[in-house]
N, C-alpha and C positions, 0 to 999 in steps of 0.2 A: 473366518477365512483370513486367512492372511495376504495381501498380499505384497506378491516380491519386485523387492527391481528389474527393470529392463537391463538385456545384458549389450554388450556392446553392439552387433550386429542390429536392435531395434534402435539402439536409438541414434545409431548412425539414417537410417531406413526414415527418425521421424525430426533429424537435422535437415535432411530433403525439403521439407515439405515449408519449411522456413525460410523463404530471397534473398534475407537479408543473411544471412547464414550462406547460407551457398554462392553469395558474391562477393564476401569478406573472410575462405576457405585462411589467412593471413592473419583472421583475427583470435585473437581466446577471448568473447564476450563475456562478463563476469558481472552484469549491472542489469541482470531483470528488475531486483528491485525501486532503480532507477526509469523504465520503460523492458515491456518482454514486446519478442519483436511479431512481427506479427507470420502467420500461414499461410501457404494461399488458400483458404480457403476466403478468412478475414479480404486480403485481398480484390479476390473475385468479386467477391459480393455488393464489397465500394464503389470498383469497379463497374458491377454492371447500373447500381441506381446513376452513376450520374455518368453513364451512355444511352441505357435504354430506358430508368425511372427518375429522370432529374426533373421531373416541375415540379412544384411548391404544393408541400403535402395540404390537405386540407384547406385548399383557400381556391383552386381553381371548380367553376363549374361544368367541369366538363371528369367522363368515368374515371382516369387516366388520375388526377389529382387525390378523388378517391380512395381510388383503389393502393397508391403508395401513402397517403394517412393510416389505409389497411394494415399493411404493413410498420407502418411506424407501430400503432399498436397492437398490434400481434409480437413486435418486439419490444414491445412495453411487459406482455402478457410474460413470454420466456424469459423476462428478465428474472417481471418481479416471482414468479412458481422458481428458478432460480436457488432465488434466497428465502425458500417459504415464504412467501409474502404475495399483498393483494393487488391487483394494478390499479385500484384509484389511489392508491396509496404513495404511486410513487411517476416520479416524476423525471426527466432529463435535466440532463445540468451542460456546464464544458468543458468538468472536469471534478474531482473531486472539492476544491480552495472554490468553488463557487458554490456548491452544495453546502460546503459548511456555511459559506456567510447566508448565504441563503435558510438557511433555519435561524442562526441567529438574529437574519435582519426579519428573518417573517414572521418568528414564531417567540425566543426570547426577548425581544425588545420592545416586546408587550405585553409578557406578560410574565415574570423577574419583577422584585420589588427591590428599591431601597436594601442592602442586604443579607438578599438576598446570597445563599454561598453556591460556587462551584466550584468541583472537585475533581485535579486532573492531573496530567504528566507532566512538570515544566518542560523534561528532555526528549516531550516527545513533538512531533513533527511540525512545522508553522502553522499548515493551512491546519491541524485538525486541532489546536488552542492556540493559535495568533489571534479569530474573532471573537475569543469570549476574553481577551487582557481587553482588546478596540471593549466592547458591551459592558463588562465590568468596570470599565473609564468611564465610560456616558450615562452607565445605571448606577453608580455610585457599588454596584456587588463587591464579595468579597471571595476573590480566588486560595480556593484554599487543597493543594499540593499535597497527592500521597511519594509516597518514599515504592522503591523498585529493592528485589528480587537481588539477592547472589546472584541469580540466573536473570535479570535485567528485566524480567515480568511484574506487575501489577502487586505489594503487599499487601492481602488484601483485608488479613490483624489492621494494617496499618492503616487503611482506607474503615474503613467497617468503627477507627475509634477517631473518626476524621467527621466522621455521618452526626449533624445536628438537627431539628425541630427545621430550622433555616437550607436546609440543603435541597438545591433545589436538582443541580443537573450533576448526572458523573459523566466525565465522557472517557472513552477508552480504548488504543489502542488492540486490532485484536489479532494481530502478528506487531511486534516494535520492531519501525523502520531503520535501529540500529540496531538492535539487541539480536532481534529474530528470535524472541517467545512468545510463546503464545499464552494471552492473559486465558484468568479464570472469571469468563464470564459471569458463570452460576451462579458463584460464589461472590463477588459484585455485585451481582441483583442479591443474594441473602443477604451481604453485608449493608447495601444501601435504603435495602425496604422496600417496597411496594411505592414511596409516595417519586420519591425520587424521576427527573425522566434522567431514564439509561441512553448515550447513545457512542453507537458502537467506527467505528472504523477500521471498516474491511480493506484495503485498499493493499495489504500485506500480503492478504490473506487468504479474500478469493477467486484467489486462478484455482487452487492448488488444497482452500480445506475448506470442509462444506461450512455451510452461515444457512441459519433456520432463524427464521427473526419470533419464532413462536416457543422457538425452543430456549431461545437463551433467553429470553424476555427478554426482549431491548425493545427500543420502542424510536428508535432513529437509528439508521445504517446508512450509510458515506461506501462507495468506493466507484475507483477510474478505469474504463476502459481499458486503456493502454498498461497496466499492470495487468489486463488477465485478457494480454494477445487483441488487444481490440486497440480501435486506432484514437487519434491524438485529438482530443479538442472535445471527446463525450464526458458526465458523470454521469453517478447516482444519486438519485438522492428517494430516500421508501422511511414514509411513518406510518404509529402507530394511527391509530382514531383519535387516539384523547388528545394526539398533533395536530392534529390536521384539520381537526375541529375547531383548533388556536388561531390559525394557523389565519397570518395576511396576505395579499398580494402581495411583493415584492417589488416590480414596476409595471409604469405600464403600458401597453403596446399590442400588438391583435392578437387572436389565438382562433387557432385554427380549430374549422366547423367542430364539433364532438365531443370535444377535449372535457375534462373532468379530474374530479378528485383533487390533488395534491397539484396533477399537470397544471391543470387552471388560473392560480396559482403564481406559479414554477414561471411554463412554460411560454414568453411572449416572443414573439416576434418570430422569422423564421427559421426555425430550429437545424443540427450539423445532424441535415436527416444521411449521408454518406454512411459518417460517422453512429451515427444508430443504425445504420446495417451493415456494418461491417462489428459493430458488439454482439448485433441478436449474431453473426454467422462467431466468434472467438466465444463464444457460451457454448456454444453447438458443437463445437473443437471439442469441449474443454468435458463435453459430456460426455463425445464417443469418444475420446480419450480415459476417462472416466477422473471421479477425484482420486476416489482411493488408489491409483496405480500414480496419478500424478502424485501427489504427496508421500508417497514408498517412493517411489523414485526422489523426491526431492530429498525428504528425511536422509533417506542412503547418503549423497551428494555430499551435503550439510556437513552430514558426523568422516566422511570421507575425508573433505578437504578439514575440517578442528584436527583428523588424527596426524592432518598433514602438516600440520603448521603450529601441532604440540611440540611436534620434533624437532620444531628449525631455535635456532638459544637467539636470543636476542628481537624475538618478537616477544610482543604479549596481548595477548585476547581483553576482547575490553567483554562483561560478562553478558553471556551468551548459555546457548545448548553445551559447553562442552562444560559449565560449574551448574543445567538441572539436574532435574530423580527423575522425569518426563521418562526421559529414552526416546524425544523424536526430536526430527529436526525439523526450522520453515525455512528454509534457503538462505543466511542469510547473517553471515557473521564480521563485522568490524573487531580495528586491530589497532594497533600504532604500534613503528620501532624507534625506539624509546633514543632520538639521539638525531632526529634525522624528519623534520616535518612530514609532513602527510604529506601535500602537495609535492618535494622534493620525491617519494615513493613511486605517487602518484605519475609521474613522470617517467621515474625509471622504467617502471611498469609498461606503459603506454611505448619507449622508443622498442620496447620487446613484442609489440600487437598485445600486450594483455592490459583490457576495460575495465576497471573501476572506479569504482567513486571516491575522491580524497578531498573532501572537507570536511565544513560541521553538517555535512547530509543534513541540512535545514530542519535540526532541533530550533524548539524557538528561545530567545534570550541565547542561542550562540557566541561566544567573543573569539577573541582570536588567543592561538590557543587547545582550542573545545575541537580541534581539526585533527580525525580520523581517517582513515583508510575502512572501508569493507566488498567484503568480496559478495556476493550476490548471484544467485545462480536457478536454472530452472532445468525443468525437466528433457527439456535438449541437450544441458551440459553434456558433456567428457571427464568418465575421470580423471584422464591425459593432464585436462587443461588445467585441472586443481592440480597436478601435482608438478606443471609448469610456472602457475604462477605461487604457489607455495616453496621452488627451487628459485624466481627469480626474487622472493621476497625477503629467500635464507639469502643471497650474495647482496641484496643492499644491507643486512643487518652486518654480517660476515664486515666488508667495507666501513659500519659505521666502528662497530669496534677494532674494527687495526687501525684506524683514524686514531681512537680517543687512546688508543694508549701508546700513538705516539707521539702526541700533544700530552700528556703525562711525563715524556721519560726527554721530553727535549726539553736542550740545556737551558732555555728560557723556564720553565714554567718549575727545574726545579732549583734558581735561583727566588 
């Protein structure tokens, strides 16, 4: 059965569950890909831990410490189940960035040999690819970039042509943080074959797209809590059995009583237990709404936004869903206004209460001039907010064209 998007009344009811949105009715928040607001249920879970459960989990010889450690392990099981995984393979980190560093330092540093190859997208997020470039410099590895398609997702045929007997790792984002396109993970696994380790960055997909480690046949999954309605400062790393057996301790320090599996090598010192409780509540919130329903909403909003922007003269869309044949949208649309720096576009929109991202978008190796404007939506976004943002961009583009015509017609220019 096809899931249909909500009407405006249902969206309004959902928005009431987000204190941030209620506190700022004057804002049009279109930066979900940077961080998602937290719903009441998440705020309540964090507050409960800080006020009535705030002991050090697994480090006291008293009942409450054991109970809190049990709550941490319950959330671990819930998070693992959310991505079709087992709890022994899952560890909490401070975020996706640290999770990738753990994977690089705790596994790849000791397993990859000089001359081994890592296939990745050089326009991906710095957190996704930066640790691999650093590792390549330390270990004499070879970085092999794959091309993107016209719509901004990994070109599977190009990737397949780059696989060799020295290919050790393939790194892909499930949904690209700039182009907003979903990777064909099954096709990538088939192209790479079973030998290379396949690492999936699910940071921009897990809040509205199903992620199942068995169905996708991946070896590692990384994502952040703060992009799935959870609090900042918490990330997730899951490793397949073949990787966890090869994982070494990343750093020293105390381990909570009863910690096992990947967590025993990663989780040292006091955990961010308020954040972990918030992550558990966030995933329960997503389950309650339903991933299919959330995705239907996000997809419809994405296409509405693209439709609005394609009518705007002087607004150039970057590769994305508009150039795709899949018919689905994933909440991210990037653009530029020729002749207007992205930072200036962001400033003008901010003056009108419209929050977007306007910079290099954390792309690895981005240079001056690579800045773009990114609009990212989620299930709580209203269609009138998209219309308001598109109209504002249209005005920016119109003023740019007027300035350009005036400049060309000026006597100094004609001389």
